[in-house]
TORSE-433635 format. One record per residue (C-alpha): residue number from 1; residue in one letter; x, z negated, y. Coordinates in steps of 0.2 Angstrom, whole numbers. Example, Ala and Ser with C-alpha at 12.3 -4.5 7.8 and 13.67 -1.06 7.14 Angstrom:
BEGIN
num, residu, px, pz, py
1, a, 62, -39, -22
2, s, 68, -36, -5
# end
This chain:
BEGIN
num, residu, px, pz, py
1, m, 81, -114, 159
2, r, 97, -105, 156
3, l, 106, -119, 146
4, y, 95, -128, 133
5, r, 108, -138, 123
6, p, 116, -149, 128
7, f, 102, -153, 140
8, s, 110, -159, 156
9, v, 98, -172, 164
10, p, 107, -173, 181
11, d, 108, -155, 184
12, f, 89, -153, 179
13, i, 84, -167, 191
14, n, 94, -160, 205
15, a, 87, -143, 203
16, l, 69, -150, 207
17, p, 64, -152, 225
18, p, 58, -170, 230
19, t, 41, -162, 234
20, v, 37, -157, 217
21, r, 20, -163, 212
22, s, 17, -155, 195
23, i, 27, -146, 182
24, a, 22, -134, 168
25, v, 34, -133, 153
26, l, 32, -117, 143
27, d, 39, -117, 125
28, r, 40, -101, 114
29, t, 38, -111, 99
30, k, 25, -121, 90
31, e, 28, -139, 83
32, p, 11, -144, 76
33, g, 18, -160, 69
34, a, 26, -166, 85
35, i, 19, -174, 101
36, g, 25, -159, 110
37, e, 37, -144, 109
38, p, 55, -147, 111
39, l, 58, -142, 129
40, y, 43, -151, 135
41, l, 49, -167, 127
42, d, 66, -165, 135
43, v, 58, -163, 152
44, v, 47, -178, 150
45, t, 61, -189, 143
46, a, 73, -183, 157
47, l, 60, -188, 171
48, a, 57, -205, 162
49, e, 75, -209, 160
50, t, 78, -205, 178
51, r, 64, -216, 184
52, v, 69, -230, 173
53, a, 87, -229, 180
54, g, 80, -230, 197
55, l, 87, -213, 202
56, s, 71, -204, 205
57, s, 70, -196, 222
58, f, 52, -188, 220
59, e, 39, -193, 233
60, v, 26, -194, 220
61, e, 31, -194, 201
62, p, 27, -177, 195
63, v, 13, -173, 182
64, v, 20, -164, 167
65, i, 10, -153, 156
66, g, 16, -142, 141
67, g, 11, -126, 135
68, r, 15, -113, 122
69, y, 18, -94, 126
70, g, 24, -79, 118
71, l, 18, -84, 101
72, s, 17, -70, 88
73, s, 28, -59, 100
74, k, 14, -59, 113
75, e, 17, -53, 130
76, f, 20, -65, 145
77, d, 15, -56, 161
78, p, 11, -60, 179
79, a, -7, -63, 175
80, m, -2, -76, 162
81, a, 10, -84, 174
82, r, -4, -85, 187
83, a, -15, -93, 175
84, v, -2, -107, 172
85, f, -1, -110, 191
86, d, -20, -110, 193
87, e, -20, -124, 179
88, l, -7, -134, 188
89, k, -18, -134, 204
90, k, -32, -143, 195
91, e, -34, -162, 198
92, r, -32, -165, 180
93, p, -23, -150, 172
94, q, -24, -147, 153
95, n, -9, -153, 143
96, h, -3, -144, 127
97, f, -12, -128, 131
98, t, -9, -110, 125
99, v, -7, -95, 136
100, g, -8, -77, 130
101, i, -19, -81, 114
102, n, -37, -84, 113
103, d, -38, -100, 104
104, d, -56, -103, 102
105, v, -54, -115, 88
106, t, -45, -129, 99
107, g, -51, -123, 115
108, r, -34, -125, 123
109, s, -30, -108, 129
110, l, -29, -103, 147
111, e, -39, -88, 153
112, a, -29, -74, 161
113, d, -36, -60, 173
114, p, -32, -44, 164
115, e, -33, -34, 180
116, f, -20, -44, 189
117, d, -5, -34, 193
118, l, 11, -36, 204
119, e, 19, -19, 201
120, s, 25, -10, 217
121, p, 16, 7, 219
122, d, 33, 15, 222
123, v, 39, 11, 204
124, v, 35, 26, 192
125, r, 28, 19, 176
126, a, 27, 31, 161
127, v, 20, 28, 144
128, f, 23, 39, 129
129, f, 14, 38, 112
130, g, 24, 45, 99
131, l, 24, 47, 80
132, g, 38, 38, 71
133, s, 52, 50, 66
134, d, 47, 64, 79
135, g, 61, 59, 90
136, t, 51, 52, 105
137, v, 60, 35, 106
138, g, 77, 44, 106
139, a, 72, 56, 119
140, n, 65, 43, 130
141, k, 81, 32, 129
142, n, 90, 48, 134
143, s, 78, 50, 149
144, i, 81, 32, 155
145, k, 100, 35, 154
146, i, 98, 51, 164
147, i, 87, 43, 177
148, g, 98, 28, 179
149, e, 114, 37, 179
150, e, 110, 53, 188
151, t, 98, 48, 202
152, a, 97, 34, 215
153, n, 83, 25, 204
154, y, 85, 9, 194
155, a, 78, 12, 177
156, q, 71, 1, 163
157, g, 64, 5, 145
158, y, 54, -5, 133
159, f, 50, 2, 116
160, v, 36, -4, 104
161, y, 38, 0, 86
162, d, 25, -1, 72
163, s, 32, -11, 57
164, k, 27, 4, 46
165, k, 41, 17, 43
166, s, 42, 34, 50
167, g, 25, 41, 53
168, a, 18, 26, 63
169, m, 15, 25, 81
170, t, 29, 21, 93
171, v, 25, 17, 112
172, s, 39, 19, 125
173, h, 37, 11, 142
174, l, 48, 18, 155
175, r, 50, 12, 173
176, f, 60, 18, 187
177, g, 61, 15, 206
178, p, 71, 12, 221
179, r, 75, -6, 218
180, p, 81, -17, 204
181, i, 67, -19, 191
182, a, 63, -37, 184
183, s, 47, -33, 175
184, h, 50, -41, 158
185, y, 34, -36, 151
186, l, 26, -20, 145
187, i, 17, -8, 157
188, k, -2, -11, 160
189, r, -6, 3, 172
190, a, 4, 20, 170
191, n, 5, 34, 182
192, f, 11, 46, 168
193, v, 4, 45, 150
194, a, 10, 57, 136
195, c, 2, 58, 119
196, h, 14, 67, 107
197, h, 1, 66, 92
198, f, -16, 72, 97
199, p, -25, 62, 83
200, f, -20, 46, 92
201, l, -34, 50, 104
202, e, -47, 49, 90
203, r, -40, 32, 84
204, q, -36, 23, 100
205, d, -41, 23, 118
206, v, -24, 30, 124
207, l, -29, 33, 142
208, a, -35, 15, 144
209, i, -17, 12, 151
210, a, -18, 26, 163
211, a, -19, 22, 182
212, d, -30, 32, 193
213, v, -23, 49, 198
214, a, -11, 48, 183
215, t, -3, 63, 175
216, v, -8, 66, 157
217, l, 2, 76, 145
218, l, -5, 81, 127
219, n, 4, 89, 112
220, t, -9, 99, 102
221, s, -11, 116, 94
222, i, -29, 118, 102
223, p, -28, 132, 115
224, p, -28, 125, 133
225, d, -45, 134, 137
226, k, -53, 126, 123
227, l, -45, 109, 124
228, w, -58, 100, 135
229, r, -72, 100, 123
230, f, -61, 93, 109
231, l, -56, 77, 119
232, p, -66, 61, 114
233, r, -79, 57, 127
234, e, -70, 41, 132
235, a, -54, 52, 136
236, q, -65, 64, 146
237, e, -73, 50, 156
238, r, -56, 42, 160
239, i, -49, 58, 166
240, v, -63, 63, 177
241, r, -66, 46, 185
242, g, -48, 43, 187
243, g, -45, 60, 196
244, m, -31, 64, 183
245, r, -21, 80, 181
246, c, -20, 85, 162
247, f, -6, 96, 155
248, v, -5, 102, 137
249, i, 8, 110, 126
250, d, 9, 115, 107
251, a, 26, 106, 105
252, t, 24, 108, 86
253, k, 24, 127, 87
254, v, 39, 127, 99
255, a, 48, 116, 87
256, r, 44, 127, 73
257, e, 49, 143, 82
258, s, 66, 134, 87
259, e, 68, 128, 68
260, l, 67, 110, 73
261, g, 55, 105, 60
262, g, 44, 91, 66
263, r, 56, 85, 80
264, i, 47, 88, 96
265, n, 57, 76, 106
266, t, 67, 88, 117
267, i, 52, 98, 120
268, m, 41, 83, 127
269, q, 56, 77, 136
270, t, 58, 93, 145
271, c, 39, 93, 150
272, f, 41, 75, 157
273, f, 55, 80, 168
274, a, 46, 96, 174
275, l, 30, 86, 178
276, s, 37, 70, 185
277, g, 49, 78, 198
278, v, 62, 64, 197
279, l, 75, 78, 196
280, p, 75, 96, 202
281, r, 70, 106, 187
282, d, 86, 115, 184
283, e, 96, 99, 186
284, a, 84, 90, 174
285, i, 86, 104, 161
286, a, 105, 103, 163
287, q, 105, 84, 160
288, i, 94, 86, 145
289, k, 105, 98, 137
290, k, 120, 87, 141
291, a, 111, 73, 132
292, i, 107, 85, 117
293, t, 125, 89, 115
294, k, 130, 71, 115
295, s, 116, 66, 102
296, y, 118, 80, 90
297, a, 135, 87, 91
298, r, 140, 77, 75
299, k, 126, 86, 66
300, g, 133, 103, 70
301, k, 133, 117, 83
302, h, 118, 125, 75
303, v, 107, 109, 78
304, v, 113, 109, 96
305, e, 109, 127, 99
306, r, 91, 125, 91
307, n, 87, 111, 103
308, f, 94, 121, 118
309, a, 82, 135, 112
310, a, 67, 123, 112
311, v, 71, 117, 129
312, d, 71, 135, 135
313, r, 55, 139, 127
314, t, 46, 124, 133
315, l, 41, 128, 151
316, a, 33, 144, 145
317, g, 21, 134, 134
318, l, 16, 121, 146
319, h, -1, 123, 154
320, e, -12, 113, 165
321, i, -30, 112, 159
322, h, -45, 113, 170
323, v, -54, 96, 173
324, p, -72, 98, 178
325, n, -77, 88, 194
326, s, -91, 79, 184
327, l, -95, 75, 167
328, v, -108, 89, 165
329, v, -105, 91, 146
330, l, -98, 75, 137
331, g, -87, 76, 121
332, t, -90, 67, 105
333, p, -87, 49, 106
334, r, -71, 42, 98
335, p, -76, 38, 80
336, a, -76, 20, 74
337, a, -59, 14, 67
338, v, -66, 11, 50
339, p, -83, 17, 42
340, d, -98, 7, 41
341, e, -96, 4, 22
342, a, -80, -6, 25
343, p, -80, -24, 21
344, d, -85, -36, 35
345, f, -67, -43, 38
346, v, -60, -25, 39
347, k, -73, -21, 52
348, r, -71, -36, 62
349, v, -52, -39, 61
350, t, -43, -24, 54
351, a, -52, -11, 64
352, t, -48, -20, 80
353, m, -30, -20, 75
354, l, -30, -2, 71
355, s, -37, 2, 88
356, g, -22, -6, 96
357, q, -32, -21, 102
358, g, -26, -34, 90
359, d, -20, -46, 104
360, l, -38, -48, 109
361, l, -43, -56, 92
362, p, -47, -74, 94
363, v, -40, -87, 82
364, s, -57, -90, 74
365, a, -56, -72, 67
366, f, -43, -76, 54
367, a, -45, -86, 38
368, v, -41, -104, 39
369, d, -30, -103, 24
370, g, -20, -88, 31
371, t, -26, -77, 16
372, w, -27, -58, 19
373, p, -38, -46, 9
374, a, -29, -33, -2
375, g, -33, -15, -3
376, t, -36, -12, 15
377, s, -25, 3, 18
378, k, -39, 15, 11
379, w, -48, 11, 27
380, e, -34, 16, 39
381, k, -35, 35, 39
382, r, -19, 38, 49
383, n, -22, 57, 50
384, i, -3, 61, 53
385, a, -1, 77, 44
386, d, -1, 94, 52
387, e, -3, 102, 34
388, i, -10, 95, 18
389, p, -9, 102, 0
390, a, -23, 114, -6
391, w, -26, 116, -25
392, e, -27, 133, -34
393, p, -36, 129, -50
394, d, -33, 147, -57
395, l, -14, 144, -57
396, c, -14, 125, -61
397, i, -6, 121, -78
398, q, -12, 103, -76
399, c, 5, 95, -78
400, n, 1, 81, -65
401, k, 19, 82, -58
402, c, 12, 83, -40
403, a, 3, 67, -42
404, f, 17, 59, -50
405, v, 29, 62, -36
406, c, 17, 59, -22
407, p, 24, 45, -12
408, h, 7, 39, -5
409, a, -5, 42, -20
410, c, -14, 55, -9
411, i, -15, 68, -23
412, r, -24, 63, -39
413, p, -31, 70, -55
414, k, -46, 66, -65
415, f, -55, 73, -80
416, y, -73, 69, -83
417, e, -89, 75, -91
418, p, -96, 92, -84
419, d, -113, 86, -80
420, l, -106, 75, -66
421, l, -103, 90, -56
422, a, -121, 92, -53
423, a, -120, 80, -38
424, a, -103, 88, -31
425, p, -101, 95, -14
426, a, -102, 114, -13
427, a, -83, 115, -10
428, f, -78, 104, -24
429, l, -66, 112, -36
430, s, -64, 110, -54
431, a, -57, 118, -70
432, n, -59, 116, -88
433, f, -48, 102, -94
434, r, -34, 108, -106
435, s, -34, 94, -119
436, a, -37, 94, -137
437, e, -40, 75, -136
438, f, -54, 77, -123
439, p, -63, 94, -127
440, g, -76, 100, -115
441, r, -71, 90, -100
442, k, -68, 96, -83
443, y, -52, 93, -72
444, t, -50, 91, -54
445, l, -34, 89, -43
446, q, -39, 81, -26
447, v, -30, 77, -10
448, a, -35, 63, 2
449, p, -34, 73, 18
450, e, -34, 59, 30
451, d, -21, 49, 21
452, c, -9, 63, 16
453, t, 7, 62, 26
454, g, 11, 81, 24
455, c, 28, 79, 16
456, g, 26, 94, 5
457, i, 35, 86, -10
458, c, 20, 90, -21
459, v, 23, 109, -17
460, e, 41, 107, -21
461, v, 38, 100, -38
462, c, 24, 112, -43
463, p, 31, 123, -58
464, a, 15, 135, -58
465, k, 18, 151, -48
466, d, 8, 167, -46
467, k, 18, 180, -55
468, t, 12, 194, -43
469, e, 15, 183, -27
470, p, 29, 170, -32
471, r, 27, 161, -15
472, r, 9, 156, -20
473, k, 9, 140, -31
474, a, -4, 130, -39
475, i, -2, 118, -24
476, n, 1, 126, -6
477, m, 1, 118, 11
478, r, -13, 122, 23
479, s, -17, 118, 40
480, v, -26, 101, 41
481, a, -37, 107, 55
482, e, -45, 120, 42
483, r, -46, 108, 27
484, r, -49, 90, 33
485, d, -68, 90, 35
486, i, -70, 99, 19
487, e, -58, 89, 9
488, r, -65, 72, 16
489, g, -82, 75, 7
490, n, -73, 81, -8
491, y, -62, 66, -9
492, a, -76, 54, -7
493, f, -85, 62, -22
494, f, -69, 62, -32
495, l, -67, 43, -30
496, g, -84, 41, -37
497, l, -80, 49, -53
498, p, -76, 37, -67
499, s, -58, 33, -72
500, p, -53, 35, -90
501, d, -51, 20, -102
502, r, -33, 14, -99
503, a, -32, 11, -118
504, l, -34, 30, -121
505, l, -19, 34, -109
506, k, -1, 37, -116
507, p, 14, 32, -107
508, e, 19, 50, -102
509, v, 20, 59, -86
510, k, 4, 68, -87
511, s, -7, 54, -95
512, s, 0, 41, -83
513, q, -7, 50, -68
514, f, -25, 48, -74
515, a, -23, 29, -72
516, e, -29, 23, -56
517, p, -14, 19, -44
518, l, -15, 1, -37
519, f, -3, 5, -24
520, e, -10, 18, -11
521, y, -8, 25, 6
522, s, 7, 14, 11
523, g, 16, 15, 28
524, a, 32, 22, 20
525, c, 41, 37, 27
526, a, 33, 54, 23
527, g, 42, 59, 7
528, c, 49, 42, 3
529, g, 59, 40, -13
530, e, 54, 22, -17
531, t, 35, 22, -17
532, p, 33, 34, -32
533, y, 41, 21, -43
534, l, 30, 7, -37
535, k, 15, 18, -39
536, l, 20, 22, -57
537, l, 22, 3, -60
538, t, 5, -1, -54
539, q, -2, 14, -65
540, l, 6, 7, -80
541, f, 5, -12, -78
542, g, -3, -15, -61
543, d, -18, -25, -66
544, r, -8, -38, -75
545, a, 8, -37, -64
546, l, 15, -51, -54
547, i, 28, -44, -41
548, a, 41, -54, -32
549, n, 47, -42, -18
550, a, 63, -45, -9
551, t, 63, -42, 10
552, g, 67, -24, 14
553, c, 57, -7, 15
554, s, 47, -12, 0
555, s, 41, -27, 9
556, i, 37, -19, 25
557, f, 27, -5, 18
558, g, 21, -16, 4
559, g, 14, -31, 13
560, n, 12, -25, 30
561, l, -2, -29, 42
562, p, -15, -24, 47
563, t, -17, -14, 31
564, t, -11, -18, 13
565, p, -7, -4, 0
566, y, -8, -15, -15
567, t, -26, -15, -21
568, t, -38, -19, -36
569, n, -47, -9, -49
570, a, -66, -8, -52
571, q, -64, -25, -62
572, g, -57, -33, -47
573, r, -40, -35, -55
574, g, -23, -29, -47
575, p, -5, -34, -44
576, a, -2, -52, -37
577, w, 11, -48, -24
578, s, 22, -59, -14
579, n, 38, -57, -3
580, s, 53, -68, -3
581, l, 70, -67, 5
582, f, 85, -57, 1
583, e, 95, -71, -5
584, d, 83, -79, -18
585, n, 71, -66, -23
586, a, 77, -65, -41
587, e, 75, -84, -43
588, y, 58, -82, -35
589, g, 52, -70, -48
590, l, 60, -80, -62
591, g, 50, -95, -56
592, m, 34, -84, -58
593, r, 39, -81, -76
594, l, 43, -100, -79
595, a, 27, -105, -72
596, l, 17, -92, -83
597, d, 27, -97, -98
598, k, 23, -116, -95
599, q, 5, -112, -92
600, a, 4, -102, -108
601, e, 13, -116, -118
602, m, 0, -129, -111
603, a, -14, -117, -115
604, r, -8, -115, -133
605, e, -6, -134, -136
606, l, -24, -137, -129
607, l, -31, -123, -139
608, r, -24, -130, -155
609, e, -31, -148, -150
610, i, -48, -141, -147
611, a, -48, -129, -161
612, p, -62, -137, -172
613, q, -74, -135, -158
614, i, -69, -117, -155
615, g, -67, -110, -172
616, d, -51, -107, -181
617, g, -53, -89, -182
618, d, -55, -87, -163
619, v, -40, -98, -160
620, s, -29, -89, -172
621, a, -34, -72, -164
622, l, -30, -80, -147
623, l, -13, -86, -152
624, d, -6, -73, -164
625, t, -13, -56, -159
626, p, 0, -44, -152
627, q, -3, -40, -133
628, r, 10, -27, -129
629, s, -2, -12, -129
630, e, -17, -8, -116
631, a, -29, -10, -131
632, g, -21, -27, -136
633, i, -22, -34, -118
634, a, -40, -28, -116
635, a, -45, -37, -132
636, q, -36, -53, -128
637, r, -44, -53, -111
638, e, -61, -52, -119
639, r, -56, -66, -131
640, v, -51, -77, -116
641, a, -68, -73, -108
642, r, -77, -78, -124
643, l, -66, -94, -124
644, r, -71, -98, -106
645, r, -90, -96, -111
646, r, -87, -108, -125
647, l, -77, -121, -115
648, a, -91, -122, -102
649, s, -102, -130, -115
650, i, -89, -143, -121
651, p, -90, -159, -111
652, s, -72, -165, -112
653, k, -56, -167, -102
654, t, -47, -156, -114
655, a, -59, -142, -111
656, r, -57, -143, -92
657, r, -39, -143, -93
658, l, -39, -128, -104
659, e, -51, -119, -92
660, a, -38, -121, -79
661, v, -24, -112, -89
662, a, -34, -101, -101
663, d, -29, -85, -91
664, a, -11, -88, -96
665, l, -15, -83, -114
666, a, -16, -65, -109
667, h, 1, -57, -106
668, h, 7, -55, -88
669, s, 20, -43, -83
670, v, 33, -50, -70
671, w, 42, -38, -59
672, i, 56, -43, -47
673, v, 58, -28, -35
674, g, 70, -25, -20
675, g, 82, -13, -13
676, d, 101, -11, -16
677, g, 105, -22, -1
678, w, 97, -36, -11
679, a, 102, -32, -28
680, y, 120, -27, -25
681, d, 124, -38, -11
682, i, 115, -53, -3
683, g, 104, -57, -18
684, f, 117, -52, -32
685, g, 121, -70, -37
686, g, 103, -74, -41
687, l, 101, -57, -49
688, d, 116, -61, -60
689, h, 109, -78, -65
690, v, 93, -71, -70
691, l, 101, -57, -80
692, s, 111, -71, -90
693, l, 95, -81, -95
694, g, 86, -67, -105
695, r, 69, -72, -99
696, d, 55, -60, -100
697, v, 56, -52, -82
698, n, 58, -34, -77
699, i, 69, -30, -62
700, l, 67, -14, -52
701, v, 80, -9, -40
702, l, 75, 4, -28
703, d, 92, 11, -24
704, t, 94, 21, -8
705, e, 112, 16, -8
706, v, 111, 10, 10
707, y, 102, -4, 20
708, s, 87, 8, 24
709, n, 76, -5, 32
710, t, 89, -9, 46
711, g, 94, 8, 50
712, g, 106, 12, 37
713, q, 121, 0, 35
714, q, 134, 1, 21
715, s, 131, -9, 5
716, k, 140, -11, -11
717, s, 129, 2, -18
718, t, 134, 15, -5
719, p, 144, 29, -14
720, l, 162, 33, -11
721, g, 164, 45, 4
722, a, 147, 41, 12
723, t, 146, 36, 31
724, a, 133, 23, 37
725, k, 129, 14, 54
726, f, 144, 3, 58
727, a, 154, 12, 44
728, t, 157, 29, 51
729, a, 174, 31, 43
730, g, 167, 34, 26
731, k, 167, 22, 11
732, s, 184, 21, 3
733, r, 179, 12, -13
734, p, 168, 17, -27
735, k, 150, 11, -29
736, k, 147, -5, -38
737, d, 142, -2, -56
738, l, 127, -14, -57
739, g, 121, -6, -73
740, l, 138, -9, -82
741, i, 138, -27, -76
742, a, 121, -30, -83
743, m, 125, -22, -100
744, s, 140, -33, -102
745, y, 128, -48, -107
746, g, 122, -37, -122
747, s, 105, -45, -120
748, a, 97, -36, -106
749, y, 88, -19, -106
750, v, 96, -7, -93
751, a, 90, 10, -88
752, r, 96, 22, -74
753, v, 82, 34, -69
754, a, 79, 47, -56
755, f, 61, 54, -56
756, g, 65, 70, -47
757, a, 78, 74, -61
758, k, 69, 69, -76
759, d, 52, 61, -74
760, s, 49, 59, -93
761, q, 64, 48, -94
762, t, 58, 38, -80
763, v, 41, 34, -88
764, k, 50, 30, -105
765, a, 61, 18, -96
766, f, 47, 9, -88
767, d, 37, 8, -104
768, e, 52, 2, -114
769, a, 58, -11, -101
770, e, 40, -19, -100
771, s, 39, -19, -119
772, y, 56, -28, -121
773, a, 53, -47, -123
774, g, 69, -51, -113
775, t, 76, -47, -96
776, s, 76, -28, -91
777, l, 84, -19, -76
778, i, 79, -2, -70
779, l, 90, 6, -57
780, a, 80, 19, -48
781, y, 88, 33, -38
782, s, 78, 33, -21
783, h, 81, 47, -9
784, c, 79, 41, 9
785, v, 78, 47, 27
786, a, 94, 38, 30
787, h, 103, 51, 19
788, g, 101, 64, 33
789, y, 90, 78, 26
790, a, 72, 84, 25
791, l, 64, 73, 12
792, r, 54, 87, 6
793, r, 70, 92, -3
794, g, 72, 75, -11
795, l, 68, 80, -28
796, d, 81, 94, -28
797, q, 94, 81, -21
798, q, 90, 69, -35
799, k, 93, 83, -48
800, l, 109, 88, -40
801, a, 115, 69, -41
802, v, 111, 70, -59
803, d, 119, 87, -63
804, s, 135, 82, -54
805, g, 137, 66, -63
806, t, 135, 56, -48
807, w, 120, 47, -55
808, p, 120, 49, -74
809, l, 104, 44, -83
810, y, 104, 32, -97
811, r, 95, 18, -106
812, f, 103, 3, -115
813, d, 91, -6, -127
814, p, 98, -21, -136
815, r, 84, -19, -149
816, k, 94, -4, -156
817, p, 111, -11, -162
818, e, 117, 5, -170
819, a, 113, 16, -154
820, a, 110, 4, -140
821, f, 117, 15, -126
822, q, 109, 32, -124
823, l, 114, 45, -112
824, d, 99, 55, -105
825, s, 108, 67, -95
826, a, 120, 81, -99
827, a, 138, 81, -95
828, p, 141, 86, -76
829, k, 139, 104, -74
830, i, 141, 106, -55
831, p, 155, 99, -44
832, v, 151, 83, -34
833, a, 154, 93, -18
834, r, 138, 103, -22
835, y, 128, 87, -21
836, l, 137, 80, -6
837, e, 136, 95, 5
838, n, 117, 93, 8
839, e, 117, 75, 15
840, l, 122, 71, 33
841, r, 129, 54, 27
842, f, 143, 64, 19
843, r, 144, 79, 30
844, s, 146, 70, 46
845, l, 164, 64, 40
846, e, 169, 82, 37
847, r, 166, 85, 56
848, s, 174, 69, 63
849, d, 189, 68, 51
850, p, 191, 84, 39
851, e, 206, 78, 31
852, r, 199, 61, 26
853, f, 183, 69, 20
854, r, 193, 80, 8
855, e, 203, 65, 2
856, l, 187, 55, -1
857, q, 178, 70, -9
858, a, 192, 72, -21
859, a, 192, 54, -25
860, a, 173, 55, -28
861, q, 175, 69, -40
862, s, 188, 59, -50
863, d, 177, 43, -50
864, v, 163, 53, -57
865, e, 174, 60, -71
866, r, 181, 43, -75
867, r, 164, 35, -76
868, w, 157, 49, -87
869, q, 170, 47, -99
870, l, 166, 28, -100
871, h, 148, 32, -103
872, e, 152, 44, -117
873, q, 162, 31, -125
874, l, 148, 19, -124
875, a, 136, 31, -131
876, a, 147, 34, -146
877, r, 148, 15, -151
878, p, 135, 2, -156
879, a, 129, -12, -145
880, l, 141, -23, -135
# end
């Protein structure tokens, strides 16, 4: 059906031959409350109306059945189409069926033959498994263009992305052949398979997609003569039995030697053309370099030249490995996706999804109510880092800054009693804890080797250096191959060490990092600037937080499947997290506050009513004791627990009603979280409404100054002079001052923070915001991959933003009428140009339009100076 609305009955009927006996109508939608899906109902109605009008020309009135396909983005391939035709052949075909999903609950799904394939043998089918942000997808898009434009072949490309950010798996499906390609589905049997990240072989059966006699290309640092024994047994068996040829290259080494960082795309692309033979080698290299020039010219001549150098080095590093004729020596089987100690749901469902087999899960595998367990990211173990941090106890000053800035909660400190070390692994490191409050304790800084993304931001922030060897710090990056097995055991022991009582921890940088993070191992980009704020939020208030999260990066890495990074503590408590839309998230979070307040109001009324049976002293403590400190909240929770025990023995409706809302007597912290696209643009109306009401909610804006989740579009938060996707001319107007707008109400706490510039001010702002009984707003500078520089330098760039005055730090506290506005950063001490020159979003305009770049740079400097003067004036006067 090419035209769906308006539905033309005559055209539809005329398109059907009179010999039609049966029709299957497939809808890519689900209408459980209707008799059938929309297109099915239209077809049935069209046939019925034609028959009633006496216009039917069918020899026998057709049987019509309806079915659902493609639900949850499922494939629809020839095997599924054949299953539908096979069903139509039956004397009594099933109506209201599902195809492509194993619906073992209703029993209405059709079974498709997974081996059925219609691909012509002269069509080359290539599948590439890449690591998000390594350039694999971009290179394959260039390859398809080269093949389609420079050869006689027709070409097609499909690209499958993980909903996690950079660092997740991407799968590129490329077809090309002598005829037009109409295969609107992913490749099932590939004759070329490339694995650009070797650990994928340990997590998934990558070669299951390979056809017999396929060519396999692997990227690994393992020498070619030793590689075979490191392959999982399943991969060895598939290669030998399929008669495959296997090639290997250390693309990471070539990229490093060519100063490309982690971008291995041009290297692997060169290998593909060299092995596929689709173009003569010299011609292929010429076309690759042409594509490089087109892709990277805007980034500068040096970037183009580095990619050229990588292409030229590639073929010397490409080797074919010897494949034995038989499996004389088998390798180690691929490890289980999750360990045996994982919960049942994780082993049954999450593990299947992690193995890339999620489409095979039956409907019965999932909870009837749609719930999904929290804290499952700890079982994923992505192993995407080439290097991980190693701790040097003799140099460490125990500042905990590395843990504070870690985007994935992969490096953690603990202090503990020395006798606990008796059961420690031999390689477990410790040092005497430097603390007058906790004398005699031991201290350990431990990395999670399989969860670390290798961003290196912990090394950048580390202030402790070896005076005799300044390049050696208390944290240094080391090869993951050397450290993983050792640190895996160390980390398991570390997690078993007790966490300190939260009531003993102060809201300071060092102390806050001893609190267990309840946001861990997310799918955010390596070096992400948003996640450290969320991790801190959970460390300070997480076990009592309710989080309303706007759609965006923070919802993708925050509530993604198959694993969820928000987790619970040893008491089973953790943040209650829920995602809402761009346009209504502020109101959504406000609703949480209103509901909690109403429940608390009901609880207090019922408590007073039942007070004679509880005891006036207990009731007074429940109603009047302050709860803003950790100790106060812990005491209130214990009082609520005692109340529940007492209520259980009271046989009255009032007691039952009070039991339902008693938890609301303990203070809950409501956080409304989202990015700048939500706060400055699409959700601003709701945000402004919430700011005006003064209710006790905390608003955290993770300000990347660009729509990061959708590839980097311009927002009202985008600074003057910055370029973005679809806005390449550079923004000509200054950034919207959301902080000043919020302060104009005079009743909202407002803070502007940048943890990379002043971490202590960030912690203080979070603590003050949560303690404020009204509305609070925290604007958090978040460096982002969309800014166009290596995120390892994100902390330096945050500091430059503050030092240039582009992002001044301040706090506005209505509780201090004589000095409400406080500037927390000094006057600008470097020109704005010093900050702008490091980021591609500013630099690209300099190359495309130098004159406009200079004009906007001057305007940006003037705007910074004007705003700084305004901030100084605010700091010199009492509250608004």
